MDTraj code that builds the backbone (N, CA, C; nanometers):
import mdtraj as md
import numpy as np

residues = "MET LYS LYS SER PHE PRO VAL ASN ILE ASN GLY ARG ILE TYR ASN ILE ASP GLU ASP ALA TYR ALA LEU LEU SER ASN TYR LEU ASP GLN LEU HIS ALA THR PHE PRO GLY GLU GLU GLY ASN GLU ILE VAL SER ASP ILE GLU ALA ARG VAL ALA GLU LEU PHE GLU GLU ARG LEU SER ALA GLY SER GLN VAL ILE ASP ILE ASP ASP VAL ASN ARG VAL ILE ALA ILE MET GLY ARG PRO GLU ASP LEU GLY ASP ALA PRO VAL PRO ASN HIS PRO PRO ARG LYS VAL ARG THR ALA LEU ARG ARG LEU LEU CYS ARG LYS ASN THR ARG ALA THR ASN SER THR ALA ILE SER THR THR ARG".split()
xyz = np.array([
    [10.5509, -6.3008, 0.1573],
    [10.5039, -6.2775, 0.0287],
    [10.6089, -6.2949, -0.1223],
    [10.5678, -6.3982, -0.1990],
    [10.6395, -6.3724, -0.3411],
    [10.5760, -6.2957, -0.4318],
    [10.6987, -6.2746, -0.4910],
    [10.6605, -6.1979, -0.6649],
    [10.6203, -6.3024, -0.7711],
    [10.5068, -6.2924, -0.7971],
    [10.4616, -6.3521, -0.9297],
    [10.4540, -6.2947, -1.0626],
    [10.4841, -6.3762, -1.1766],
    [10.4478, -6.2593, -1.2922],
    [10.4140, -6.3188, -1.4267],
    [10.3558, -6.3093, -1.4975],
    [10.2883, -6.3779, -1.6227],
    [10.4275, -6.4088, -1.7168],
    [10.4219, -6.5511, -1.7646],
    [10.4741, -6.6291, -1.8471],
    [10.4503, -6.6985, -1.9638],
    [10.4475, -6.6907, -2.1256],
    [10.3957, -6.7687, -2.2064],
    [10.4869, -6.8986, -2.2232],
    [10.4210, -6.9967, -2.1755],
    [10.5028, -7.1238, -2.2425],
    [10.3732, -7.2053, -2.3009],
    [10.3971, -7.2303, -2.4436],
    [10.3606, -7.3073, -2.5933],
    [10.2388, -7.2366, -2.5763],
    [10.1984, -7.0688, -2.5823],
    [10.1107, -7.0018, -2.6392],
    [10.0344, -6.9714, -2.5197],
    [10.0458, -7.0049, -2.4170],
    [9.9421, -7.0001, -2.3043],
    [10.0091, -6.9077, -2.1831],
    [9.9538, -6.8345, -2.1196],
    [10.0156, -6.7319, -1.9887],
    [9.9828, -6.8386, -1.8760],
    [10.0698, -6.8211, -1.7992],
    [10.0805, -6.8837, -1.6760],
    [10.1299, -6.8051, -1.5667],
    [10.0969, -6.7710, -1.4488],
    [10.1620, -6.6700, -1.3425],
    [10.2406, -6.7846, -1.3050],
    [10.3442, -6.7202, -1.2613],
    [10.4711, -6.8195, -1.2006],
    [10.5106, -6.7270, -1.0791],
    [10.5432, -6.7977, -0.9986],
    [10.6265, -6.7122, -0.8819],
    [10.7685, -6.7066, -0.9241],
    [10.8447, -6.6271, -0.8616],
    [11.0152, -6.6070, -0.8846],
    [11.0823, -6.7195, -0.8905],
    [11.0482, -6.7915, -0.7776],
    [11.1658, -6.9029, -0.7628],
    [11.1316, -7.0413, -0.8166],
    [10.9862, -7.0189, -0.8790],
    [10.9674, -7.1677, -0.9871],
    [10.9882, -7.1144, -1.1393],
    [10.9945, -6.9734, -1.1523],
    [11.0517, -6.9089, -1.2791],
    [11.2059, -6.9578, -1.3156],
    [11.2765, -6.9490, -1.2192],
    [11.3896, -6.9597, -1.1903],
    [11.4413, -7.0835, -1.2493],
    [11.3529, -7.1930, -1.1689],
    [11.3818, -7.3320, -1.1847],
    [11.3823, -7.3904, -1.3215],
    [11.2286, -7.3441, -1.3461],
    [11.1840, -7.3568, -1.4895],
    [11.3081, -7.3319, -1.6161],
    [11.3150, -7.1602, -1.5867],
    [11.4271, -7.1503, -1.6823],
    [11.5620, -7.2291, -1.7251],
    [11.5866, -7.2702, -1.6101],
    [11.7436, -7.3162, -1.5797],
    [11.7089, -7.4477, -1.6544],
    [11.5798, -7.5329, -1.6059],
    [11.5628, -7.6535, -1.6622],
    [11.5707, -7.6624, -1.8075],
    [11.4968, -7.5585, -1.8810],
    [11.5062, -7.5295, -2.0294],
    [11.6002, -7.5009, -2.0753],
    [11.6832, -7.4373, -1.9988],
    [11.8365, -7.3901, -2.0842],
    [11.9008, -7.5381, -2.1166],
    [11.9065, -7.6215, -1.9848],
    [11.9928, -7.7469, -1.9893],
    [11.8978, -7.8094, -2.0985],
    [11.7758, -7.8221, -2.1257],
    [11.7329, -7.9131, -2.2182],
    [11.7918, -7.8593, -2.3285],
    [11.7814, -7.7150, -2.3502],
    [11.8553, -7.6890, -2.5061],
    [11.9998, -7.7256, -2.5193],
    [12.0474, -7.7567, -2.3854],
    [12.2111, -7.7662, -2.4237],
    [12.2212, -7.8949, -2.4545],
    [12.1293, -7.9705, -2.3706],
    [12.1429, -8.1436, -2.4109],
    [12.0874, -8.1666, -2.5443],
    [11.9777, -8.0939, -2.6065],
    [11.9305, -8.1049, -2.7287],
    [11.9539, -7.9948, -2.8153],
    [12.0827, -7.9871, -2.8971],
    [12.1149, -7.8786, -2.9780],
    [12.0568, -7.8998, -3.1268],
    [12.0333, -7.7918, -3.2195],
    [12.0027, -7.8285, -3.3560],
    [11.8849, -7.8083, -3.3774],
    [11.8207, -7.8267, -3.4982],
    [11.6996, -7.8255, -3.5550],
    [11.6315, -7.9540, -3.4677],
    [11.6669, -8.0637, -3.4855],
    [11.5929, -8.1541, -3.3997],
    [11.5530, -8.1431, -3.2157],
    [11.6820, -8.0499, -3.2117],
    [11.6867, -8.0587, -3.0810],
    [11.5690, -7.9424, -3.0275],
    [11.5780, -7.8515, -3.1274],
    [11.4627, -7.7352, -3.0751],
    [11.3327, -7.8166, -3.1042],
    [11.3077, -7.8976, -3.1879],
    [11.1497, -7.9465, -3.1653],
    [11.1461, -8.0181, -3.0904],
    [11.2610, -8.1178, -3.0311],
    [11.2193, -8.1951, -2.8959],
    [11.2227, -8.1005, -2.7864],
    [11.2744, -7.9984, -2.7829],
    [11.2694, -7.9122, -2.6636],
    [11.1128, -7.8277, -2.6715],
    [11.0769, -7.8052, -2.7716],
    [10.9207, -7.7611, -2.7899],
    [10.8195, -7.8538, -2.7248],
    [10.8106, -7.9819, -2.8079],
    [10.7518, -8.0843, -2.7283],
    [10.7226, -8.1027, -2.6211],
    [10.8198, -8.0819, -2.5396],
    [10.8647, -8.0975, -2.4032],
    [10.8069, -7.9814, -2.3042],
    [10.8006, -7.8653, -2.3962],
    [10.7538, -7.7032, -2.3578],
    [10.6293, -7.7539, -2.3329],
    [10.5375, -7.7839, -2.4678],
    [10.3915, -7.8601, -2.4738],
    [10.3358, -7.9394, -2.3790],
    [10.4304, -8.0245, -2.3303],
    [10.3882, -8.1125, -2.2226],
    [10.4276, -8.0262, -2.0607],
    [10.5015, -7.9390, -2.0725],
    [10.4983, -7.9072, -1.9311],
    [10.3570, -7.8066, -1.9286],
    [10.3653, -7.7326, -2.0121],
    [10.2176, -7.6334, -2.0658],
    [10.0828, -7.7039, -1.9900],
    [10.0970, -7.8869, -2.0791],
    [9.9817, -7.9514, -2.0279],
    [9.9770, -8.0126, -1.9055],
    [10.1004, -8.0092, -1.7840],
    [10.0871, -7.9929, -1.6697],
    [10.0592, -7.9136, -1.5622],
    [10.1001, -7.7930, -1.6314],
    [10.0607, -7.7009, -1.5244],
    [9.9078, -7.6553, -1.5907],
    [9.8511, -7.6761, -1.6737],
    [9.7255, -7.6567, -1.7167],
    [9.6600, -7.7473, -1.5811],
    [9.6696, -7.8770, -1.5901],
    [9.6113, -7.9631, -1.5073],
    [9.6221, -7.9396, -1.3467],
    [9.7039, -7.8270, -1.3117],
    [9.7143, -7.8152, -1.1953],
    [9.6443, -7.7003, -1.1822],
    [9.6530, -7.5981, -1.2902],
    [9.5545, -7.4619, -1.2850],
    [9.4050, -7.5086, -1.2634],
    [9.3693, -7.5983, -1.3207],
    [9.2229, -7.6747, -1.3382],
    [9.1970, -7.7538, -1.2047],
    [9.3202, -7.7528, -1.1049],
    [9.2713, -7.8077, -0.9798],
    [9.2292, -7.6968, -0.8577],
    [9.2532, -7.5874, -0.9389],
    [9.2339, -7.4820, -0.8503],
    [9.3189, -7.3659, -0.7648],
    [9.4608, -7.3906, -0.8523],
    [9.5689, -7.3200, -0.7967],
    [9.5913, -7.1948, -0.9080],
    [9.6426, -7.0775, -0.8613],
    [9.6291, -6.9964, -0.9417],
    [9.7542, -6.9589, -0.9980],
    [9.8794, -6.9891, -0.9069],
    [9.9937, -6.9329, -0.9344],
    [10.0893, -7.0710, -0.9437],
    [10.1737, -7.0876, -1.0600],
    [10.2530, -7.1992, -1.0680],
    [10.3852, -7.1949, -0.9251],
    [10.4141, -7.2666, -0.8805],
    [10.5110, -7.2329, -0.7974],
    [10.5837, -7.3438, -0.7944],
    [10.7437, -7.3734, -0.7015],
    [10.8358, -7.3885, -0.7032],
    [10.8093, -7.5703, -0.7123],
    [10.6992, -7.5907, -0.6127],
    [10.6778, -7.7425, -0.6110],
    [10.6033, -7.8256, -0.7443],
    [10.5566, -7.7324, -0.8128],
    [10.4985, -7.7202, -0.9186],
    [10.5641, -7.8009, -1.0108],
    [10.6935, -7.6778, -1.0429],
    [10.8161, -7.7183, -1.1525],
    [10.8879, -7.8315, -1.0852],
    [10.9074, -7.8497, -0.9568],
    [10.9753, -7.9841, -0.9535],
    [10.9160, -8.0926, -0.9941],
    [10.7866, -8.1301, -0.9693],
    [10.7009, -8.2123, -0.9944],
    [10.7146, -8.2351, -1.1493],
    [10.7026, -8.1440, -1.2522],
    [10.6936, -8.1399, -1.3828],
    [10.8498, -8.1860, -1.3995],
    [10.9644, -8.1496, -1.3365],
    [11.0545, -8.2143, -1.3661],
    [11.0565, -8.3457, -1.3391],
    [11.0453, -8.3997, -1.2356],
    [11.0143, -8.5042, -1.1699],
    [10.9406, -8.6156, -1.3242],
    [10.8344, -8.5785, -1.3823],
    [10.7925, -8.6285, -1.4558],
    [10.8407, -8.6445, -1.5880],
    [10.9091, -8.5589, -1.6190],
    [10.9598, -8.5248, -1.7460],
    [11.0973, -8.5763, -1.7665],
    [11.1853, -8.5877, -1.6467],
    [11.3285, -8.6335, -1.6509],
    [11.4192, -8.4969, -1.6469],
    [11.5173, -8.5314, -1.5957],
    [11.6292, -8.4051, -1.5483],
    [11.7170, -8.4517, -1.7228],
    [11.7517, -8.3308, -1.7493],
    [11.8233, -8.3507, -1.8769],
    [11.9846, -8.4056, -1.8822],
    [12.0279, -8.4408, -1.7530],
    [12.1381, -8.5121, -1.7279],
    [12.0854, -8.6649, -1.7534],
    [11.9785, -8.7051, -1.7210],
    [11.9579, -8.8084, -1.7113],
    [11.9139, -8.8730, -1.8367],
    [11.8837, -8.7670, -1.9095],
    [11.8941, -8.8264, -2.0803],
    [12.0383, -8.8206, -2.1482],
    [12.0935, -8.8988, -2.1353],
    [12.2059, -8.9515, -2.1626],
    [12.2303, -8.9716, -2.3125],
    [12.3375, -8.9766, -2.3275],
    [12.3697, -8.9603, -2.4854],
    [12.4441, -9.1443, -2.5395],
    [12.4558, -9.2293, -2.4339],
    [12.5141, -9.3441, -2.5062],
    [12.4738, -9.3964, -2.5801],
    [12.5080, -9.4177, -2.6983],
    [12.4581, -9.4861, -2.8267],
    [12.4209, -9.6439, -2.8241],
    [12.3332, -9.6673, -2.8837],
    [12.3078, -9.8230, -2.9039],
    [12.2833, -9.8681, -3.0501],
    [12.3590, -9.9506, -3.1059],
    [12.4055, -10.0030, -3.2084],
    [12.2400, -10.0172, -3.3062],
    [12.2681, -9.9739, -3.4111],
    [12.1236, -9.9462, -3.4796],
    [12.0356, -9.8855, -3.4202],
    [12.0067, -9.8112, -3.3503],
    [11.9239, -9.7309, -3.2889],
    [11.9370, -9.5883, -3.2605],
    [11.8563, -9.4921, -3.2563],
    [11.8964, -9.3621, -3.2663],
    [11.9601, -9.3628, -3.1098],
    [12.0154, -9.1849, -3.0605],
    [12.0852, -9.1688, -2.9529],
    [11.9770, -9.1749, -2.8358],
    [12.0478, -9.2409, -2.7176],
    [11.9344, -9.2450, -2.6240],
    [11.8481, -9.1302, -2.5789],
    [11.9382, -9.0315, -2.5910],
    [11.8114, -8.9026, -2.5440],
    [11.7296, -8.8561, -2.6435],
    [11.7457, -8.9246, -2.7775],
    [11.5867, -8.8982, -2.8670],
    [11.5129, -9.0119, -2.8380],
    [11.5789, -9.0870, -2.8174],
    [11.4649, -9.2368, -2.7961],
    [11.4017, -9.1794, -2.6594],
    [11.4367, -9.1553, -2.5698],
    [11.3491, -9.0967, -2.4420],
    [11.2837, -8.9972, -2.4371],
    [11.3228, -8.9197, -2.5590],
    [11.2433, -8.7814, -2.5863],
    [11.0933, -8.8440, -2.6653],
    [11.1477, -8.9307, -2.7400],
    [11.0637, -8.9840, -2.8507],
    [10.9366, -9.0389, -2.7676],
    [10.9646, -9.1483, -2.6597],
    [10.8969, -9.2311, -2.5812],
    [10.8295, -9.1533, -2.5036],
    [10.8698, -9.0448, -2.4184],
    [10.7919, -8.9455, -2.3722],
    [10.6590, -8.8806, -2.4288],
    [10.6875, -8.8479, -2.5550],
    [10.6130, -8.7818, -2.6211],
    [10.5018, -8.8761, -2.6943],
    [10.5549, -9.0250, -2.7134],
    [10.4642, -9.1329, -2.7503],
    [10.3686, -9.1282, -2.6191],
    [10.4014, -9.1569, -2.5020],
    [10.3454, -9.1317, -2.3856],
    [10.2342, -9.0521, -2.3319],
    [10.2849, -8.9406, -2.3834],
    [10.1902, -8.8155, -2.3789],
    [10.0731, -8.8199, -2.4773],
    [10.0889, -8.9100, -2.6006],
    [10.0285, -8.8897, -2.7020],
    [9.9032, -9.0043, -2.6770],
    [9.9465, -9.1003, -2.5929],
    [9.8937, -9.2483, -2.5653],
    [9.7828, -9.1857, -2.4536],
    [9.8584, -9.1245, -2.3704],
    [9.7495, -9.0674, -2.2493],
    [9.6283, -8.9475, -2.3060],
    [9.6815, -8.8489, -2.3840],
    [9.5870, -8.7747, -2.4443],
    [9.4739, -8.9168, -2.5157],
    [9.5087, -8.9367, -2.6143],
    [9.4175, -9.0236, -2.6652],
    [9.3239, -9.1359, -2.5471],
    [9.3548, -9.1966, -2.4583],
    [9.2984, -9.2687, -2.3452],
    [9.2307, -9.1688, -2.2834],
    [9.2120, -9.0051, -2.2570],
    [9.1740, -8.9092, -2.1377],
    [9.0549, -8.9072, -2.2817],
    [9.0725, -8.8916, -2.3819],
    [8.9833, -8.8487, -2.4911],
    [8.8871, -8.9582, -2.5269],
    [8.9023, -9.0595, -2.4698],
    [8.8050, -9.1841, -2.4830],
    [8.7168, -9.1728, -2.3618],
    [8.8192, -9.1936, -2.2768],
    [8.7627, -9.1966, -2.1374],
    [8.6514, -9.1036, -2.1139],
    [8.6588, -8.9723, -2.1564],
    [8.5587, -8.8201, -2.1427],
    [8.4434, -8.8531, -2.2685],
    [8.4729, -8.9238, -2.3825],
    [8.3571, -8.9407, -2.4680],
    [8.2692, -9.0810, -2.4073],
    [8.3204, -9.1628, -2.3122],
    [8.2441, -9.2730, -2.3055],
    [8.1884, -9.2163, -2.1728],
    [8.1945, -9.1463, -2.1000],
    [8.1107, -9.0882, -2.0154],
    [8.0049, -8.9770, -2.0129],
    [8.0169, -8.9258, -2.1303],
    [7.9167, -8.8727, -2.1669],
    [7.7850, -8.9147, -2.2118],
])
top = md.Topology()
chain = top.add_chain()
for i, resn in enumerate(residues, 1):
    res = top.add_residue(resn, chain, resSeq=i)
    for name in ("N", "CA", "C"):
        top.add_atom(name, md.element.get_by_symbol(name[0]), res)
traj = md.Trajectory(xyz[None], top)
């Protein structure tokens, strides 16, 4: 038996087990270290919003508690902070900013596609 408790992610409450919480907390701490400052806070906030969306998908599939496998799946989708390197490309924003923005755009495009798909099936 594992302990679980409620956590607030992007304004939504999720029940998460203890191991999953530790991994997610560590992941978010690493993101804050990778993306410092005001712009970094915005990037991390957007990543947290996407994490909440992915958890929501998991719960809609019938799960009641977010476990460590769910968190590992989210990390695999979003990418590890150490993979969001900082090597500059001439005349372009830093790589980690480009990567974060690309992920956000993919999320928005996916949401738009899902909205379109839902509206056409009604």
